[in-house]
KEKE-3310 file (N, C-alpha, C; in steps of 0.2 Angstrom, whole numbers, plus 5000, padded with zeros to 4 digits):
npx = (5774:5770:5755:5757:5766:5758:5748:5756:5760:5747:5744:5753:5750:5737:5741:5748:5750:5736:5735:5734:5726:5728:5721:5709:5704:5690:5690:5689:5696:5706:5707:5718:5710:5707:5695:5694:5688:5681:5686:5674:5664:5670:5669:5655:5652:5659:5651:5639:5642:5646:5634:5625:5632:5629:5616:5614:5620:5611:5599:5604:5606:5592:5587:5594:5589:5575:5576:5580:5570:5560:5565:5565:5551:5547:5553:5546:5533:5536:5540:5528:5519:5526:5524:5510:5507:5514:5506:5494:5497:5500:5488:5481:5487:5484:5470:5469:5474:5465:5454:5457:5457:5444:5434:5439:5437:5423:5420:5425:5416:5404:5407:5408:5394:5388:5394:5393:5389:5397:5408:5425:5434:5428:5432:5445:5443:5436:5446:5455:5447:5445:5458:5461:5452:5457:5469:5465:5459:5470:5476:5467:5455:5438:5424:5406:5389:5374:5361:5345:5347:5344:5342:5356:5362:5375:5383:5377:5372:5357:5350:5338:5320:5309:5291:5282:5290:5293:5296:5291:5298:5302:5298:5311:5322:5336:5334:5340:5357:5366:5380:5393:5399:5414:5426:5438:5443:5433:5431:5423:5426:5420:5403:5389:5380:5363:5346:5331:5317:5302)
npy = (5959:5964:5969:5965:5955:5946:5943:5937:5925:5919:5917:5908:5897:5894:5891:5879:5862:5850:5841:5826:5829:5842:5857:5864:5880:5880:5873:5860:5843:5838:5825:5813:5809:5796:5784:5781:5770:5774:5767:5764:5762:5752:5741:5739:5735:5723:5716:5716:5708:5696:5693:5691:5680:5670:5670:5665:5653:5647:5647:5638:5626:5624:5622:5610:5601:5602:5596:5583:5578:5579:5570:5558:5557:5555:5543:5535:5535:5530:5517:5512:5513:5503:5492:5491:5489:5477:5469:5470:5464:5451:5447:5447:5437:5426:5426:5423:5410:5403:5404:5396:5384:5382:5375:5362:5359:5360:5349:5338:5340:5336:5322:5317:5319:5310:5298:5281:5276:5266:5265:5262:5272:5284:5290:5294:5304:5313:5317:5323:5334:5341:5345:5354:5364:5368:5373:5384:5391:5395:5405:5414:5413:5410:5399:5402:5398:5403:5399:5403:5417:5434:5437:5444:5453:5457:5447:5435:5424:5422:5407:5402:5404:5399:5397:5394:5390:5374:5374:5386:5398:5415:5428:5432:5427:5415:5399:5387:5381:5380:5380:5384:5400:5410:5420:5433:5441:5455:5454:5447:5432:5422:5422:5415:5402:5402:5397:5406:5411:5416)
npz = (5577:5561:5552:5538:5539:5546:5536:5526:5533:5535:5522:5518:5525:5519:5506:5507:5503:5504:5518:5529:5543:5544:5547:5537:5529:5533:5544:5545:5544:5531:5520:5511:5500:5501:5508:5524:5536:5551:5567:5575:5566:5558:5567:5568:5555:5555:5565:5558:5547:5553:5559:5548:5542:5552:5551:5538:5539:5548:5541:5530:5538:5541:5529:5525:5535:5532:5519:5522:5529:5519:5510:5518:5520:5506:5504:5513:5507:5495:5499:5505:5493:5485:5493:5493:5480:5478:5486:5480:5467:5471:5476:5464:5458:5466:5464:5451:5450:5458:5451:5441:5448:5453:5444:5445:5458:5458:5450:5458:5468:5461:5458:5471:5475:5466:5468:5474:5491:5496:5488:5486:5483:5487:5499:5497:5487:5494:5503:5494:5490:5502:5505:5494:5497:5509:5506:5498:5508:5516:5508:5510:5503:5503:5503:5500:5504:5501:5506:5511:5512:5508:5491:5482:5469:5468:5473:5471:5458:5449:5444:5441:5445:5458:5459:5470:5484:5493:5506:5510:5509:5510:5497:5485:5492:5493:5489:5485:5481:5467:5463:5474:5480:5479:5487:5490:5503:5503:5490:5476:5469:5462:5459:5469:5462:5461:5466:5466:5477:5470)
capx = (5773:5766:5750:5759:5769:5752:5745:5760:5759:5741:5743:5757:5746:5732:5744:5751:5746:5732:5739:5730:5726:5729:5714:5708:5701:5683:5691:5688:5702:5705:5711:5721:5705:5705:5690:5697:5683:5683:5686:5668:5661:5673:5667:5648:5652:5660:5645:5633:5644:5645:5626:5623:5634:5626:5609:5614:5621:5605:5595:5606:5604:5585:5586:5596:5584:5569:5577:5581:5563:5556:5568:5562:5544:5547:5555:5541:5528:5538:5540:5521:5517:5528:5521:5503:5507:5516:5500:5489:5500:5500:5481:5479:5490:5480:5463:5470:5475:5459:5449:5459:5456:5437:5431:5441:5433:5416:5420:5426:5409:5399:5409:5406:5387:5386:5397:5389:5392:5401:5413:5431:5437:5425:5436:5451:5440:5434:5452:5458:5443:5446:5465:5461:5448:5461:5474:5462:5458:5476:5478:5462:5449:5433:5418:5400:5383:5369:5354:5341:5349:5341:5346:5360:5365:5382:5387:5373:5369:5351:5350:5331:5316:5303:5285:5280:5294:5290:5297:5287:5303:5300:5300:5317:5327:5339:5331:5345:5363:5369:5387:5395:5403:5421:5428:5444:5441:5427:5431:5420:5430:5414:5396:5386:5374:5357:5339:5328:5310:5299)
capy = (5957:5968:5966:5962:5948:5941:5941:5932:5919:5916:5915:5902:5891:5892:5888:5873:5856:5847:5835:5824:5831:5849:5860:5868:5886:5879:5870:5852:5840:5835:5818:5812:5806:5789:5783:5777:5770:5775:5761:5762:5760:5745:5736:5738:5731:5716:5713:5714:5702:5690:5691:5688:5673:5666:5669:5661:5646:5644:5645:5632:5621:5623:5619:5603:5598:5601:5592:5577:5576:5577:5563:5553:5556:5552:5536:5531:5535:5525:5510:5510:5511:5497:5486:5490:5486:5470:5465:5469:5459:5444:5445:5445:5430:5421:5425:5420:5403:5401:5403:5389:5378:5381:5370:5355:5358:5358:5342:5334:5340:5332:5316:5315:5318:5304:5291:5277:5277:5260:5266:5263:5279:5290:5293:5298:5310:5318:5320:5328:5340:5344:5348:5359:5369:5370:5377:5390:5395:5397:5411:5419:5412:5406:5398:5403:5395:5408:5397:5407:5424:5438:5438:5450:5452:5458:5441:5429:5423:5418:5403:5401:5405:5395:5401:5393:5385:5369:5376:5393:5403:5422:5430:5435:5423:5410:5393:5382:5383:5375:5381:5389:5406:5410:5427:5434:5446:5458:5454:5441:5428:5419:5423:5409:5401:5400:5397:5411:5411:5421)
capz = (5571:5558:5548:5532:5541:5547:5530:5523:5536:5534:5515:5518:5528:5515:5500:5509:5501:5509:5521:5534:5550:5544:5546:5531:5532:5536:5551:5544:5542:5524:5519:5505:5495:5503:5513:5530:5540:5558:5571:5578:5560:5556:5572:5567:5549:5557:5568:5553:5543:5558:5560:5542:5541:5557:5549:5532:5542:5551:5535:5527:5542:5541:5522:5525:5539:5528:5513:5524:5531:5513:5507:5522:5518:5500:5504:5516:5502:5490:5502:5505:5487:5483:5497:5491:5473:5479:5489:5474:5462:5475:5476:5457:5456:5470:5461:5444:5451:5461:5445:5437:5452:5454:5440:5447:5464:5456:5447:5464:5472:5457:5459:5478:5475:5462:5470:5479:5498:5497:5484:5490:5481:5490:5505:5493:5483:5500:5506:5489:5490:5508:5504:5490:5500:5515:5502:5496:5514:5518:5505:5511:5499:5506:5499:5503:5501:5504:5507:5516:5512:5503:5484:5481:5463:5468:5476:5469:5451:5449:5438:5440:5451:5460:5461:5477:5487:5497:5513:5512:5509:5507:5490:5485:5496:5490:5491:5483:5478:5462:5464:5480:5478:5482:5488:5493:5507:5501:5483:5474:5464:5458:5463:5470:5457:5465:5464:5471:5477:5466)
cpx = (5768:5760:5752:5762:5763:5749:5749:5760:5753:5741:5748:5753:5740:5735:5747:5747:5742:5736:5734:5731:5727:5723:5714:5704:5694:5684:5690:5694:5701:5709:5714:5716:5703:5700:5693:5691:5685:5682:5679:5664:5663:5670:5660:5648:5654:5655:5640:5635:5643:5638:5623:5625:5631:5619:5609:5615:5615:5600:5597:5605:5597:5583:5588:5591:5578:5570:5577:5574:5559:5559:5565:5555:5543:5548:5549:5535:5530:5538:5532:5518:5519:5525:5514:5503:5509:5510:5495:5491:5499:5492:5478:5481:5486:5473:5464:5470:5469:5454:5450:5457:5448:5433:5433:5438:5426:5415:5421:5419:5404:5401:5407:5398:5385:5389:5393:5393:5397:5407:5420:5435:5434:5429:5442:5449:5439:5440:5455:5454:5444:5453:5465:5457:5453:5466:5471:5461:5464:5478:5472:5456:5444:5427:5412:5394:5377:5362:5351:5342:5345:5345:5350:5364:5373:5386:5383:5372:5363:5351:5342:5327:5311:5297:5283:5285:5291:5290:5294:5292:5300:5302:5307:5323:5330:5337:5336:5351:5365:5377:5389:5399:5409:5422:5435:5443:5434:5426:5428:5424:5425:5408:5393:5380:5368:5350:5335:5320:5307:5294)
cpy = (5961:5965:5963:5955:5943:5939:5936:5925:5915:5913:5908:5896:5889:5889:5881:5867:5853:5841:5832:5827:5839:5852:5864:5875:5885:5876:5863:5849:5837:5829:5818:5809:5799:5789:5779:5776:5771:5768:5759:5759:5753:5740:5734:5734:5724:5712:5711:5708:5696:5688:5688:5681:5668:5665:5664:5654:5643:5642:5639:5626:5619:5619:5612:5599:5596:5596:5584:5574:5575:5571:5557:5551:5553:5545:5532:5530:5530:5518:5508:5509:5505:5491:5485:5487:5479:5466:5464:5464:5452:5442:5443:5438:5425:5420:5422:5412:5400:5400:5397:5383:5376:5376:5363:5354:5356:5351:5337:5334:5335:5324:5313:5314:5312:5298:5288:5277:5271:5260:5267:5269:5285:5294:5297:5304:5315:5321:5325:5335:5344:5348:5354:5365:5372:5375:5384:5395:5398:5404:5416:5418:5408:5405:5400:5400:5399:5405:5401:5414:5427:5438:5444:5449:5453:5452:5434:5430:5419:5414:5402:5404:5400:5399:5400:5387:5380:5371:5383:5398:5410:5424:5434:5432:5417:5403:5387:5385:5378:5375:5386:5394:5406:5418:5427:5441:5449:5457:5447:5438:5425:5419:5416:5408:5398:5400:5402:5410:5417:5425)
cpz = (5567:5554:5542:5533:5542:5541:5526:5526:5535:5527:5514:5520:5523:5509:5501:5506:5506:5512:5527:5540:5550:5543:5540:5534:5535:5543:5551:5542:5536:5524:5512:5499:5497:5508:5518:5535:5547:5562:5573:5572:5558:5561:5570:5560:5551:5560:5563:5549:5547:5559:5554:5541:5546:5554:5543:5534:5545:5546:5531:5531:5542:5534:5522:5529:5535:5522:5516:5526:5524:5510:5511:5520:5511:5500:5507:5511:5497:5493:5503:5499:5484:5487:5495:5484:5473:5481:5484:5469:5465:5475:5469:5455:5460:5466:5455:5445:5454:5455:5441:5441:5453:5450:5442:5454:5463:5453:5453:5468:5468:5458:5466:5478:5471:5464:5475:5486:5499:5493:5488:5488:5484:5495:5502:5490:5489:5502:5501:5489:5496:5508:5500:5493:5506:5511:5500:5502:5517:5515:5505:5507:5502:5502:5503:5499:5504:5504:5512:5516:5507:5496:5484:5474:5463:5470:5474:5461:5451:5443:5436:5446:5452:5462:5468:5480:5492:5504:5515:5513:5507:5500:5490:5489:5492:5493:5490:5480:5473:5463:5470:5476:5481:5482:5491:5497:5505:5493:5481:5468:5459:5462:5464:5465:5461:5462:5469:5471:5474:5471)
residu = (MET:THR:ASP:SER:GLU:GLN:THR:ILE:ASP:ARG:SER:ASN:ILE:GLU:GLU:GLN:PRO:ASP:SER:PRO:GLY:VAL:PRO:ALA:PRO:GLY:GLY:GLU:ALA:LYS:SER:SER:GLY:LYS:SER:VAL:PRO:GLU:PRO:ALA:ALA:ARG:GLY:ALA:GLU:ALA:ASP:VAL:GLN:ASP:GLY:ASP:ILE:ALA:GLU:ILE:GLU:GLY:ASP:LEU:ASP:GLU:LEU:VAL:LYS:THR:ALA:ALA:GLN:ARG:THR:GLN:ALA:ASP:PHE:GLU:ASN:TYR:ARG:LYS:ARG:VAL:ALA:ARG:GLU:SER:ALA:ASN:ALA:GLN:ALA:ARG:GLY:VAL:VAL:SER:LEU:ALA:LYS:GLU:LEU:LEU:PRO:ALA:LEU:ASP:ASN:LEU:ASP:ARG:ALA:LEU:ASP:ALA:ALA:ALA:GLN:ASP:ASP:PRO:LEU:LEU:GLU:GLY:VAL:ARG:PHE:VAL:ARG:SER:GLU:LEU:ASP:ALA:ALA:LEU:ALA:ARG:VAL:GLY:ILE:GLU:SER:PHE:SER:PRO:VAL:GLY:GLU:VAL:PHE:ASP:PRO:ALA:VAL:HIS:GLU:ALA:MET:THR:THR:ILE:GLU:GLN:PRO:GLU:ASP:GLY:ALA:GLU:SER:GLY:THR:VAL:VAL:GLU:VAL:TYR:GLN:PRO:GLY:TYR:ARG:LEU:GLY:ALA:SER:VAL:ILE:ARG:PRO:ALA:ARG:VAL:VAL:VAL:ALA:ALA)
# end
């Protein structure tokens, strides 16, 4: 084969249209312009996508779990708040009723003090007084009579003072109770009305 024939053959190869798998003069295979991923790269992309999906599903599960815990905590807080408000409302109702009953109890006490011992109604008045006192005790209200205690303005109301008590009580102590006090737990419904040693 002559040099001119070799040149023609070479030029024919160079002028042929690009086709897949045909090496170009630089030795690289040319493609038709479409990007075709190689099998190894395609597998890596699938792994990344599967990993991303698994991570997203894990995050969603965590979010659902957190939301459920938050909802449960919110419900518990709501339940406690409703129970506390209900207890407070009940206590306010009990205190309100007790304040209405206390004057009747005071009048029964005055009737018992003034009644003659042979009065046939005395036993009935004692019974009514005892029943009212027991009803108050059932809802947590108790009376207190602080004779001999140190005067405390938070729970006692001083009606008067005595300069020199007969029994030699210390100064600042309660020597007599005009009206007993009433309380519901630590809350004073009515302070005890007392006489205090000066």
